[in-house]
ZAMARGU-4260 file (C-alpha; in steps of 0.2 Angstrom, whole numbers, plus 5000, padded with zeros to 4 digits):
<rodrens>
0) 5072/5004/5122 | 5073/5019/5110 | 5082/5017/5094 | 5101/5017/5098 | 5103/5028/5083
5) 5092/5041/5091 | 5102/5040/5106 | 5119/5042/5097 | 5112/5056/5087 | 5107/5065/5103
10) 5124/5063/5110 | 5134/5067/5094 | 5134/5086/5098 | 5147/5092/5111 | 5135/5104/5119
15) 5122/5090/5121 | 5135/5079/5129 | 5140/5093/5141 | 5122/5095/5146 | 5120/5076/5149
20) 5136/5077/5159 | 5129/5090/5170 | 5112/5082/5172 | 5121/5066/5177 | 5127/5075/5192
25) 5110/5084/5198 | 5095/5092/5191 | 5096/5110/5184 | 5085/5123/5177 | 5089/5131/5161
30) 5095/5147/5170 | 5107/5136/5180 | 5114/5128/5164 | 5116/5145/5156 | 5127/5150/5171
35) 5137/5134/5171 | 5139/5132/5152 | 5141/5150/5148 | 5128/5148/5134 | 5111/5157/5130
40) 5094/5151/5134 | 5088/5147/5117 | 5104/5137/5113 | 5102/5126/5129 | 5083/5124/5126
45) 5085/5118/5108 | 5098/5105/5114 | 5086/5100/5128 | 5072/5097/5115 | 5084/5085/5105
50) 5089/5076/5121 | 5070/5074/5126 | 5067/5067/5108 | 5081/5055/5111 | 5073/5050/5128
55) 5088/5055/5138 | 5081/5069/5149 | 5066/5071/5161 | 5059/5087/5167 | 5048/5093/5181
60) 5040/5109/5185 | 5042/5119/5201 | 5033/5135/5201 | 5038/5144/5185 | 5054/5135/5183
65) 5057/5118/5174 | 5071/5107/5181 | 5079/5094/5170 | 5088/5078/5174 | 5096/5064/5165
70) 5084/5049/5162 | 5092/5032/5166 | 5086/5018/5155 | 5089/5000/5151 | 5107/4993/5152
75) 5110/4994/5133 | 5105/5013/5133 | 5116/5016/5149 | 5131/5008/5140 | 5129/5020/5126
80) 5127/5035/5137 | 5141/5030/5149 | 5153/5027/5134 | 5149/5045/5128 | 5152/5052/5145
85) 5168/5043/5147 | 5174/5051/5131 | 5170/5068/5137 | 5179/5066/5154 | 5196/5071/5149
90) 5191/5086/5139 | 5196/5103/5145 | 5178/5109/5144 | 5172/5095/5155 | 5184/5100/5169
95) 5179/5118/5167 | 5160/5113/5168 | 5164/5104/5184 | 5171/5119/5192 | 5156/5130/5186
100) 5145/5116/5192 | 5152/5116/5210 | 5150/5135/5210 | 5132/5134/5205 | 5128/5121/5218
105) 5136/5131/5231 | 5126/5146/5226 | 5110/5135/5226 | 5115/5129/5244 | 5118/5147/5250
110) 5101/5153/5243 | 5092/5138/5252 | 5101/5142/5268 | 5096/5161/5267 | 5078/5156/5264
115) 5077/5144/5278 | 5086/5156/5290 | 5074/5170/5285 | 5059/5158/5288 | 5066/5152/5305
120) 5068/5171/5310 | 5050/5175/5306 | 5044/5159/5316 | 5056/5164/5330
</rodrens>
């Protein structure tokens, strides 16, 4: 298990906690996180680097994009993360993020449907 202090330091910043909250729901690219959180690319990327150092996120490449998701760990680590997420749950920015998250997932779903409808039309 990573050092609990590293995990706590990683989660101590409200922006990083908001990012972990999103990544607990689904995986996202930096561009999607920008849209959901209303923040710039460099700010989000900096926070993701800290979360990677704390061993809290995983990434995967798909073409030119990188998608991030929350890394789950041993029970001790999960208890720390879950306690931090519970503290965020009632905050106004958390509720706002969830509304933006739903919009982003709907947008992603519509783009996927358009793509497959276009492909199906060509195969016809």
